[in-house]
Structure formats: structure tokens, C-alpha cells
Backbone as a chain_set.jsonl record, in Angstrom:
{"seq": "MADEPHPASPASSSSDNNNNDDISDPLVILLLTSHAHSPPLQPPAQLKYDLRCIENPPKALRDSHTGLSKRLREHLRSHQDFTDLLERAEAEIKTAVSALDEDPPVLSVAAFCARGHHRSVAFVEELAAREWPTGWEVRAVHRELENGRARQGRQRKGRRGNREEGGFHLVLGEE", "coords": {"N": [[6.396, 11.965, 4.412], [5.906, 13.474, 1.186], [3.96, 12.095, -0.578], [1.58, 11.592, -3.021], [-1.953, 10.817, -2.422], [-2.933, 7.341, -2.575], [-5.199, 6.298, -4.467], [-7.174, 3.479, -4.538], [-7.16, 1.431, -7.201], [-8.666, -0.39, -10.08], [-6.811, -2.083, -10.902], [-5.029, -2.502, -8.843], [-6.666, -3.017, -6.884], [-8.324, -5.661, -4.735], [-11.0, -7.755, -3.821], [-12.351, -8.392, -0.692], [-14.419, -9.262, 0.207], [-16.936, -11.621, 0.395], [-19.47, -12.138, -0.583], [-19.969, -11.518, -3.582], [-21.681, -12.262, -5.868], [-22.22, -11.388, -8.11], [-19.694, -10.917, -9.321], [-17.52, -12.837, -11.132], [-14.788, -15.368, -10.65], [-11.465, -14.676, -10.723], [-9.604, -14.972, -13.55], [-6.903, -15.459, -13.946], [-4.534, -14.79, -11.132], [-2.509, -12.237, -10.329], [0.231, -11.479, -8.595], [2.04, -9.039, -7.533], [4.93, -7.868, -5.857], [6.992, -5.567, -4.033], [9.967, -5.023, -2.507], [12.823, -4.808, -0.269], [16.176, -5.631, -1.117], [17.247, -7.157, 0.915], [15.651, -8.363, 3.947], [15.446, -11.429, 1.894], [12.263, -12.245, -0.107], [9.793, -14.146, 1.137], [7.464, -16.745, 0.849], [9.498, -17.505, -2.013], [9.303, -15.472, -4.977], [8.023, -16.395, -8.313], [8.99, -15.141, -10.402], [11.306, -12.844, -10.601], [12.798, -9.47, -10.306], [15.581, -7.61, -10.361], [15.723, -4.367, -9.334], [17.981, -2.872, -8.707], [20.115, -2.17, -10.738], [18.758, -0.299, -12.078], [19.327, 3.195, -12.303], [19.045, 5.134, -9.394], [16.71, 7.604, -8.22], [17.237, 11.106, -8.174], [18.438, 12.049, -4.85], [17.138, 14.205, -3.644], [14.833, 13.82, -4.668], [14.114, 11.126, -3.573], [13.954, 11.657, -0.897], [11.785, 12.948, -0.396], [9.761, 11.467, -1.563], [8.015, 8.245, -2.105], [8.152, 5.31, -4.112], [5.284, 5.394, -4.607], [4.703, 7.82, -5.299], [3.719, 9.922, -7.967], [5.317, 11.87, -9.169], [7.941, 10.911, -8.761], [7.701, 8.226, -10.183], [7.374, 9.087, -12.685], [9.739, 10.455, -13.171], [11.419, 7.769, -13.33], [10.147, 6.581, -15.379], [11.22, 8.23, -17.586], [13.565, 7.13, -18.143], [14.995, 5.033, -20.204], [16.082, 2.32, -19.469], [14.511, 1.658, -17.512], [11.789, 1.636, -18.407], [12.533, -0.246, -20.493], [12.687, -2.481, -18.949], [10.148, -2.797, -17.761], [8.715, -3.539, -19.995], [9.887, -5.926, -20.847], [9.516, -7.466, -18.466], [6.328, -7.473, -18.464], [6.116, -9.187, -20.596], [7.472, -11.403, -20.021], [5.776, -12.099, -17.72], [3.634, -12.735, -19.069], [3.897, -14.796, -20.697], [4.972, -16.643, -18.59], [2.281, -17.104, -17.451], [0.9, -18.659, -18.865], [2.003, -21.131, -18.691], [1.374, -21.934, -16.166], [-0.369, -24.382, -14.068], [-2.097, -23.973, -12.238], [-5.505, -23.562, -10.361], [-7.497, -20.973, -9.884], [-4.927, -19.944, -11.856], [-1.929, -18.661, -10.387], [0.355, -16.289, -10.295], [3.343, -15.033, -8.793], [5.316, -12.228, -8.846], [8.221, -10.511, -7.811], [9.979, -7.401, -7.348], [12.743, -6.015, -6.386], [14.703, -3.585, -4.869], [17.669, -1.677, -3.479], [16.576, -0.646, -0.944], [13.553, -0.825, -0.878], [11.793, 1.098, -1.291], [11.681, 2.945, -3.346], [12.343, 2.51, -6.273], [11.749, -0.267, -6.534], [9.12, -0.257, -5.744], [8.005, 1.579, -7.366], [8.337, 0.351, -9.773], [6.356, -1.604, -9.576], [4.049, -0.578, -9.129], [3.885, 0.548, -11.658], [3.714, -1.584, -13.441], [1.255, -2.668, -12.023], [-0.431, -0.755, -13.171], [-0.69, -1.352, -16.076], [-2.103, -2.648, -18.973], [-3.768, -5.455, -18.511], [-5.087, -8.674, -19.438], [-8.623, -9.202, -19.823], [-10.211, -10.308, -16.824], [-7.966, -10.86, -15.245], [-6.687, -10.881, -12.086], [-5.047, -8.255, -10.467], [-2.743, -7.742, -7.782], [-1.026, -5.571, -5.953], [1.555, -5.253, -3.681], [3.531, -3.701, -1.203], [6.006, -4.584, 0.537], [8.255, -3.235, 2.342], [7.083, -0.869, 2.782], [4.243, -1.308, 3.884], [4.919, -2.446, 6.095], [6.159, -0.573, 7.647], [8.45, 0.264, 7.509], [9.283, 2.511, 5.97], [10.674, 4.775, 6.7], [12.338, 3.82, 8.79], [14.506, 2.623, 7.657], [16.344, 4.292, 6.901], [17.966, 5.024, 9.266], [20.551, 3.177, 10.267], [21.307, 0.801, 12.869], [24.071, 0.451, 14.412], [25.374, -1.768, 16.703], [27.175, -1.331, 19.419], [27.35, -1.535, 22.191], [26.551, 0.134, 25.241], [26.759, 3.64, 26.435], [26.594, 3.765, 29.297], [26.981, 1.111, 30.081], [29.936, 0.854, 29.537], [30.325, 1.26, 27.068], [29.317, 2.402, 23.859], [26.69, 3.944, 21.703], [26.333, 3.521, 18.501], [24.857, 5.116, 15.527], [24.423, 4.988, 12.251], [24.294, 6.644, 9.364], [22.707, 7.203, 6.215], [23.837, 5.742, 3.547]], "CA": [[6.624, 11.954, 2.917], [4.932, 14.173, 0.374], [3.322, 11.436, -1.51], [0.384, 12.005, -3.256], [-2.736, 9.785, -1.768], [-2.485, 6.533, -3.28], [-6.243, 5.54, -4.573], [-7.139, 2.172, -5.005], [-7.367, 1.278, -8.715], [-9.073, -1.633, -10.136], [-5.754, -3.044, -11.235], [-4.214, -2.906, -7.683], [-7.672, -3.525, -5.591], [-9.152, -6.854, -4.808], [-12.086, -7.726, -3.022], [-12.194, -9.303, 0.351], [-16.124, -9.481, 0.541], [-17.238, -13.135, 0.018], [-20.982, -11.866, -0.943], [-19.752, -10.963, -4.716], [-22.22, -13.057, -6.376], [-22.241, -10.635, -9.553], [-18.307, -11.045, -9.863], [-16.939, -13.997, -11.371], [-13.772, -15.634, -10.277], [-10.702, -14.298, -11.84], [-8.936, -16.201, -14.626], [-5.619, -15.286, -13.203], [-4.166, -13.752, -10.115], [-1.067, -11.731, -10.445], [0.677, -10.892, -7.384], [3.17, -8.07, -7.599], [5.24, -7.313, -4.426], [7.954, -4.73, -4.135], [10.663, -5.167, -1.308], [14.243, -4.667, -0.181], [16.92, -6.696, -1.541], [17.541, -7.97, 2.379], [15.749, -9.924, 3.779], [14.565, -11.813, 0.788], [10.778, -12.226, -0.106], [9.412, -15.496, 1.514], [8.156, -17.52, -0.153], [10.271, -16.72, -3.019], [8.305, -15.183, -6.002], [8.339, -17.129, -9.483], [9.541, -14.315, -11.214], [12.188, -11.71, -9.477], [13.398, -8.364, -11.041], [16.454, -6.491, -9.607], [16.11, -2.675, -9.882], [19.24, -2.242, -8.234], [20.552, -2.034, -11.832], [18.132, 1.049, -12.513], [19.99, 4.561, -11.603], [18.473, 5.641, -8.238], [16.164, 8.669, -8.548], [18.141, 12.046, -7.258], [18.543, 12.132, -3.586], [16.123, 15.452, -3.082], [13.4, 13.283, -4.927], [13.87, 10.141, -2.881], [13.681, 12.05, 0.468], [10.409, 13.393, -0.247], [8.635, 10.841, -2.108], [8.547, 6.935, -2.293], [7.698, 4.914, -5.433], [3.929, 5.583, -4.957], [4.685, 9.178, -5.918], [3.622, 10.052, -9.284], [6.469, 12.426, -9.745], [9.062, 9.9, -8.909], [7.381, 7.156, -11.328], [7.639, 9.827, -13.796], [11.153, 10.362, -13.489], [11.74, 6.593, -13.709], [9.785, 6.333, -16.861], [12.108, 8.705, -18.339], [14.706, 6.461, -18.425], [14.969, 3.764, -20.987], [16.415, 1.062, -18.908], [13.497, 1.27, -16.63], [10.891, 1.211, -19.408], [12.874, -1.691, -21.097], [12.682, -3.75, -17.893], [8.917, -3.112, -17.774], [8.241, -4.139, -21.293], [10.448, -7.211, -20.889], [8.61, -8.039, -17.246], [5.035, -7.662, -18.918], [6.157, -10.49, -21.666], [7.534, -12.722, -19.267], [4.543, -12.618, -17.179], [2.191, -13.408, -19.856], [4.582, -16.242, -20.911], [4.884, -17.359, -17.628], [1.034, -17.472, -16.78], [0.425, -19.566, -19.837], [2.441, -22.441, -18.29], [0.513, -22.374, -14.853], [-1.492, -25.163, -14.092], [-3.319, -23.876, -10.94], [-7.071, -23.161, -10.994], [-7.044, -20.258, -10.957], [-3.262, -19.494, -12.166], [-1.454, -17.471, -9.344], [2.008, -15.94, -10.638], [3.856, -14.106, -7.816], [6.307, -11.529, -9.106], [8.794, -9.768, -7.006], [10.636, -6.587, -7.658], [13.382, -5.454, -5.112], [16.065, -2.823, -4.838], [18.423, -1.738, -2.134], [15.883, -0.404, 0.421], [12.497, -1.345, -1.181], [10.957, 2.368, -1.016], [11.556, 3.722, -4.708], [12.721, 1.805, -7.668], [11.018, -1.61, -6.757], [7.682, 0.33, -5.485], [7.531, 2.195, -8.644], [8.074, -0.831, -10.799], [5.245, -2.58, -9.201], [2.936, 0.12, -9.426], [3.749, 0.591, -13.217], [3.3, -3.027, -13.791], [0.163, -2.744, -11.96], [-1.329, -0.047, -14.084], [-0.5, -2.002, -17.337], [-3.457, -3.188, -19.409], [-3.787, -6.722, -18.67], [-6.067, -9.154, -20.18], [-9.68, -9.207, -18.978], [-10.419, -11.396, -16.01], [-6.849, -10.927, -14.506], [-6.787, -9.928, -10.928], [-3.749, -7.674, -10.158], [-2.493, -7.219, -6.715], [0.382, -4.809, -5.632], [1.981, -5.236, -2.208], [4.651, -3.059, -1.104], [6.414, -4.691, 1.812], [8.681, -2.277, 3.509], [5.963, 0.424, 2.965], [3.36, -1.438, 4.547], [5.472, -2.771, 7.588], [6.374, 0.891, 8.348], [10.048, 0.403, 7.319], [9.876, 3.36, 4.835], [11.541, 5.58, 7.221], [13.287, 3.237, 9.61], [15.744, 2.388, 6.738], [17.136, 5.575, 6.861], [18.963, 4.76, 10.04], [21.012, 1.508, 10.525], [21.89, 1.026, 14.129], [25.239, -0.706, 14.784], [25.271, -2.016, 18.107], [28.487, -1.338, 19.988], [27.143, -1.301, 23.689], [25.943, 1.534, 25.614], [27.773, 4.22, 27.22], [26.329, 3.495, 30.625], [27.7, -0.369, 29.989], [31.218, 0.735, 29.17], [30.544, 1.455, 25.333], [28.579, 3.677, 23.271], [25.623, 3.331, 20.627], [26.622, 4.153, 17.195], [23.912, 5.326, 14.578], [25.168, 5.298, 11.173], [23.317, 7.415, 8.411], [22.319, 6.551, 4.785], [25.067, 5.22, 2.67]], "C": [[5.49, 13.074, 2.262], [4.425, 13.549, -0.865], [2.191, 11.797, -1.684], [-0.625, 10.731, -2.735], [-2.827, 8.696, -3.209], [-4.119, 5.688, -3.597], [-6.417, 4.256, -5.103], [-7.541, 2.374, -6.294], [-7.946, -0.213, -9.06], [-7.96, -2.534, -10.482], [-5.225, -3.503, -10.022], [-5.35, -3.202, -6.535], [-7.951, -4.984, -5.708], [-10.227, -6.778, -3.577], [-12.1, -9.11, -2.123], [-13.403, -9.794, 0.621], [-16.405, -10.945, -0.289], [-18.583, -12.963, -0.565], [-20.856, -11.207, -2.356], [-20.249, -11.824, -5.612], [-22.097, -12.605, -7.945], [-20.762, -10.801, -9.793], [-17.809, -12.281, -10.034], [-15.756, -14.109, -11.071], [-12.727, -15.188, -11.091], [-10.088, -15.529, -12.527], [-7.673, -16.302, -14.33], [-5.316, -14.344, -12.18], [-2.717, -13.424, -10.277], [-0.826, -11.114, -9.362], [1.985, -10.344, -7.586], [3.547, -7.638, -6.215], [6.839, -6.708, -4.774], [8.658, -5.086, -2.476], [12.231, -4.831, -1.335], [14.993, -5.795, -0.461], [17.18, -8.016, 0.032], [16.338, -7.72, 3.309], [14.97, -10.278, 2.515], [13.293, -12.176, 0.966], [10.619, -13.829, 0.394], [8.001, -15.518, 1.75], [8.582, -17.056, -1.199], [9.056, -16.69, -4.232], [8.836, -16.126, -7.328], [9.1, -16.352, -10.534], [10.156, -13.227, -10.301], [12.957, -10.733, -10.745], [14.324, -7.439, -9.96], [16.542, -5.324, -10.178], [17.026, -2.044, -9.247], [20.168, -1.72, -9.607], [20.038, -0.475, -12.554], [19.078, 2.322, -11.733], [18.56, 4.963, -10.582], [18.032, 7.038, -8.597], [17.149, 9.803, -7.605], [17.451, 11.803, -5.653], [17.301, 13.239, -3.138], [14.689, 14.62, -3.4], [12.916, 11.971, -3.91], [13.587, 10.52, -1.37], [12.597, 12.451, 0.638], [9.446, 12.588, -0.777], [8.923, 9.447, -2.141], [7.912, 6.562, -3.737], [6.319, 5.092, -5.655], [3.761, 6.81, -5.711], [4.594, 9.178, -7.351], [4.657, 10.859, -9.821], [7.736, 11.34, -9.728], [8.862, 8.707, -9.886], [7.671, 7.848, -12.546], [8.732, 10.161, -14.093], [11.848, 9.014, -14.088], [11.525, 6.354, -14.989], [10.388, 7.084, -17.907], [13.223, 8.161, -18.855], [14.45, 5.067, -19.05], [15.231, 2.641, -20.584], [15.232, 0.645, -18.07], [12.309, 0.816, -17.388], [11.177, 0.173, -20.138], [12.47, -2.764, -20.13], [11.146, -3.976, -17.847], [8.398, -3.862, -18.681], [8.665, -5.63, -21.302], [9.613, -8.135, -19.557], [7.204, -8.484, -17.899], [5.187, -8.864, -19.895], [6.437, -11.474, -20.8], [6.506, -13.089, -18.399], [3.599, -13.247, -17.876], [2.778, -14.667, -20.42], [4.303, -17.253, -19.51], [3.57, -17.839, -17.0], [0.422, -18.77, -17.733], [0.857, -21.012, -19.314], [1.902, -22.808, -16.953], [-0.325, -23.281, -14.885], [-2.432, -25.332, -12.947], [-4.532, -23.672, -11.492], [-7.631, -22.357, -9.74], [-5.389, -20.031, -10.75], [-2.945, -18.364, -11.086], [-0.003, -17.545, -9.925], [2.171, -14.875, -9.4], [5.073, -13.717, -8.549], [6.709, -10.708, -8.155], [9.622, -8.659, -7.701], [11.483, -5.886, -6.484], [14.477, -4.402, -5.675], [16.533, -2.72, -3.796], [17.392, -1.572, -0.884], [14.332, -0.848, 0.213], [11.72, -0.022, -1.136], [10.699, 3.162, -2.339], [11.453, 2.846, -5.783], [11.636, 0.541, -7.666], [9.437, -0.964, -6.631], [7.366, 0.735, -6.832], [7.282, 1.261, -9.767], [6.787, -1.28, -10.733], [4.06, -1.754, -9.548], [2.93, 0.491, -10.931], [3.394, -0.645, -13.494], [1.998, -3.232, -13.491], [-1.044, -2.149, -12.796], [-1.318, -0.411, -15.523], [-1.977, -2.468, -17.74], [-3.29, -4.69, -19.538], [-5.014, -7.474, -19.227], [-7.241, -9.305, -19.326], [-9.807, -10.554, -18.149], [-9.02, -11.774, -15.16], [-7.085, -10.086, -13.212], [-5.379, -9.402, -10.651], [-3.814, -7.236, -8.651], [-1.183, -6.796, -6.38], [0.554, -4.725, -4.004], [3.424, -4.811, -2.008], [5.393, -3.309, 0.474], [7.045, -3.945, 2.582], [7.787, -1.092, 3.634], [5.095, -0.098, 4.046], [3.769, -2.064, 5.976], [6.031, -1.859, 8.217], [7.976, 1.157, 8.181], [10.477, 1.711, 6.409], [10.683, 4.43, 5.733], [12.85, 5.115, 8.19], [14.496, 2.967, 8.823], [16.691, 3.535, 6.718], [18.214, 5.742, 7.822], [19.403, 3.386, 10.415], [21.659, 1.839, 11.744], [22.838, 0.013, 14.189], [25.642, -0.537, 16.379], [26.832, -2.496, 18.722], [28.585, -1.361, 21.764], [26.585, 0.013, 24.098], [26.582, 2.142, 26.552], [27.609, 3.955, 28.894], [27.207, 1.95, 30.867], [28.959, -0.099, 29.625], [31.341, 0.91, 27.692], [29.762, 2.727, 24.998], [27.856, 3.001, 22.168], [25.839, 4.216, 19.55], [25.315, 3.922, 16.022], [24.493, 5.675, 13.367], [23.976, 5.779, 10.159], [23.23, 6.472, 7.325], [23.637, 6.577, 4.197], [25.744, 6.215, 1.715]], "O": [[4.438, 13.403, 2.81], [4.387, 14.12, -1.955], [1.573, 12.324, -0.759], [-0.077, 9.633, -2.64], [-2.805, 9.01, -4.399], [-4.301, 4.593, -3.066], [-5.805, 3.938, -6.123], [-8.21, 3.362, -6.596], [-7.663, -1.145, -8.308], [-8.147, -3.745, -10.362], [-4.925, -4.692, -9.913], [-5.01, -3.573, -5.412], [-7.799, -5.509, -6.81], [-10.258, -5.965, -2.653], [-11.963, -10.288, -2.451], [-13.469, -10.813, 1.308], [-16.063, -11.179, -1.449], [-18.861, -13.967, -1.22], [-21.625, -10.255, -2.49], [-19.386, -12.327, -6.332], [-21.901, -13.415, -8.85], [-20.661, -10.823, -11.02], [-17.623, -12.918, -8.997], [-15.189, -13.017, -11.1], [-12.968, -15.263, -12.296], [-10.082, -16.706, -12.166], [-7.222, -17.438, -14.471], [-5.744, -13.191, -12.249], [-1.847, -14.292, -10.347], [-1.566, -10.188, -9.031], [2.962, -11.064, -7.792], [2.722, -7.128, -5.457], [7.653, -7.224, -5.541], [7.974, -5.346, -1.486], [12.794, -4.607, -2.406], [14.582, -6.904, -0.116], [17.243, -9.245, 0.055], [16.078, -6.518, 3.354], [14.025, -9.602, 2.109], [12.972, -12.473, 2.117], [11.411, -14.658, -0.056], [7.362, -14.76, 2.48], [8.044, -15.994, -1.513], [8.175, -17.532, -4.409], [9.995, -16.541, -7.329], [9.754, -16.904, -11.42], [9.528, -12.781, -9.34], [13.501, -11.137, -11.772], [13.903, -6.766, -9.019], [17.174, -5.071, -11.203], [17.028, -0.817, -9.144], [20.954, -0.798, -9.387], [20.694, 0.252, -13.3], [19.431, 2.186, -10.561], [17.39, 5.05, -10.954], [18.828, 7.726, -9.237], [17.699, 9.469, -6.555], [16.296, 11.474, -5.382], [16.572, 12.911, -2.202], [13.687, 14.675, -2.686], [11.761, 11.778, -3.533], [13.008, 9.698, -0.661], [12.167, 12.424, 1.791], [8.271, 12.873, -0.546], [10.129, 9.21, -2.212], [7.273, 7.377, -4.402], [5.952, 4.985, -6.825], [2.91, 6.948, -6.59], [5.364, 8.455, -7.984], [4.975, 10.608, -10.983], [8.369, 11.068, -10.748], [9.873, 8.216, -10.387], [8.213, 7.223, -13.457], [8.973, 10.247, -15.297], [12.626, 9.029, -15.041], [12.416, 5.98, -15.751], [10.19, 6.742, -19.073], [13.811, 8.591, -19.847], [13.824, 4.158, -18.505], [14.708, 1.717, -21.207], [14.955, -0.545, -17.915], [11.8, -0.27, -17.112], [10.222, -0.487, -20.546], [11.967, -3.823, -20.505], [10.737, -5.136, -17.881], [7.667, -4.805, -18.377], [7.888, -6.489, -21.717], [9.195, -9.283, -19.713], [6.899, -9.677, -17.905], [4.188, -9.583, -19.943], [5.685, -12.448, -20.764], [6.258, -14.285, -18.244], [2.855, -14.132, -17.454], [2.003, -15.608, -20.59], [3.633, -18.283, -19.443], [3.565, -18.761, -16.183], [-0.352, -19.64, -17.334], [0.113, -21.974, -19.505], [1.976, -23.988, -16.61], [-1.197, -23.161, -15.745], [-3.208, -26.247, -12.669], [-4.769, -23.596, -12.697], [-8.125, -22.916, -8.761], [-4.795, -19.971, -9.674], [-3.617, -17.339, -10.966], [0.673, -18.57, -10.02], [1.31, -14.05, -9.094], [5.866, -14.588, -8.907], [5.845, -10.089, -7.532], [10.029, -9.024, -8.804], [10.865, -5.206, -5.665], [14.985, -4.474, -6.794], [16.114, -3.464, -2.909], [17.443, -2.35, 0.069], [13.81, -1.271, 1.244], [10.575, -0.326, -0.8], [9.724, 3.902, -2.473], [10.337, 2.477, -6.15], [10.831, 0.359, -8.579], [8.626, -1.263, -7.507], [6.424, 0.188, -7.406], [6.32, 1.301, -10.534], [6.099, -1.359, -11.75], [3.145, -2.23, -10.22], [1.823, 0.75, -11.404], [2.269, -0.589, -13.99], [1.325, -3.852, -14.314], [-2.136, -2.652, -13.062], [-2.014, 0.309, -16.239], [-2.874, -2.625, -16.912], [-2.746, -5.173, -20.53], [-5.997, -6.776, -19.474], [-7.037, -9.53, -18.132], [-9.575, -11.664, -18.628], [-8.951, -12.811, -14.502], [-7.536, -8.941, -13.186], [-4.502, -10.265, -10.616], [-4.72, -6.508, -8.246], [-0.239, -7.578, -6.496], [-0.258, -4.186, -3.252], [4.373, -5.407, -2.519], [5.369, -2.476, 1.38], [6.533, -3.821, 3.694], [7.835, -0.393, 4.646], [5.096, 0.513, 5.114], [2.943, -2.14, 6.885], [6.467, -2.102, 9.342], [8.581, 2.112, 8.667], [11.647, 1.979, 6.135], [11.545, 4.97, 5.039], [13.926, 5.692, 8.349], [15.568, 3.106, 9.412], [17.883, 3.377, 6.452], [19.228, 6.383, 7.543], [18.606, 2.552, 10.844], [22.394, 2.817, 11.878], [22.538, -1.172, 14.046], [26.053, 0.431, 17.019], [27.437, -3.557, 18.572], [29.609, -1.237, 22.436], [26.21, 0.86, 23.287], [27.026, 1.501, 27.505], [28.606, 3.979, 29.616], [27.991, 1.805, 31.806], [29.393, -1.169, 29.196], [32.421, 0.71, 27.136], [29.62, 3.755, 25.661], [28.138, 1.892, 21.713], [25.607, 5.425, 19.583], [24.887, 2.812, 15.706], [25.126, 6.73, 13.366], [22.85, 5.286, 10.215], [23.548, 5.283, 7.368], [24.44, 7.48, 4.433], [26.694, 5.855, 1.021]]}, "num_chains": 1, "name": "protein.A"}
């Protein structure tokens, strides 16, 4: 894919180093996860956003970019329904955090689309880049991209046997 490198930003990076004496504990941990519709996210997120209602980017753009791509995110931001959903999600996240009683509060937010490569990834990246209150630690996770499924989803395998076993192997393309 021709995605631009994805530098770690303060919004989407977290520290695994336990020797951070000069960094205070976060006031809120916001875990944003993008994934495909199936299989569902386990454990389920507290807030869920279905991006299948957002029009898919053009096929040529999807074939060469994931939601990490600045170009694909710009395309989606040009659609009012995408930006409206971002605004709604931001407001719902801030409301949900105020109701949490954990210490520190941890809010899990999931965004899913058909294959978990484009719309949901772009949505999570756009949410992570938002201006969150000071002290919030924002973590962005892309299940399908991190599991190496970014290209496997292009081919679905229907199993109907193997030619040597008296059948054949059918590989179906994208819908």
C-alpha cells in the first residue's frame, strides 16, 4: 500500500516505560479501536460506532491506501456525514467519561466498518487527533491492520474441496 508513514503522535502514543517519574498518571485513558464488523470486538467496547453508514471511498483510493493515509482521511473529512459522526462521537465520549467510576477512568470506544481497513481506521485516527482535555491518554489500535489482515481480506476462500480430493478450491474476490 502507498500509505504515508504513521509517526507516533502524542495523542496516539503511550509509554510502556515504568521509569517515568516525571510523567504523572493519566486522568483518563481513552482506548480507540478500529475493526471489521466480523468478528466483533472482544471484550465489547463501551461506545460503538458503525461506519458502514458512511459512503466508502472510491475503489482506486481504497486499493492503494488504508485509513492511516492522509489522502483517504481528507477524502472522508470532505463528507458531512463523516464529520457529523466525529462531532457526535467526541461529545458522547466526553459525556461517557464523566460517568466512569474507575481510577483512572478507562473508556473503550470501537469503530467498525465492513473490513476494518478504511473508514473505521480513518475515524479512529481522526478521533485520536482531536484536542482532548489535558491529562487524557489516547491510544489508537487498529485490529485488522495490526493482525496483518490488511490484504488477506481481499480474498475470501470458499472451501469446496481440493481437485485432487475430487473437488476444487474456489477463491472469491472482493464483493
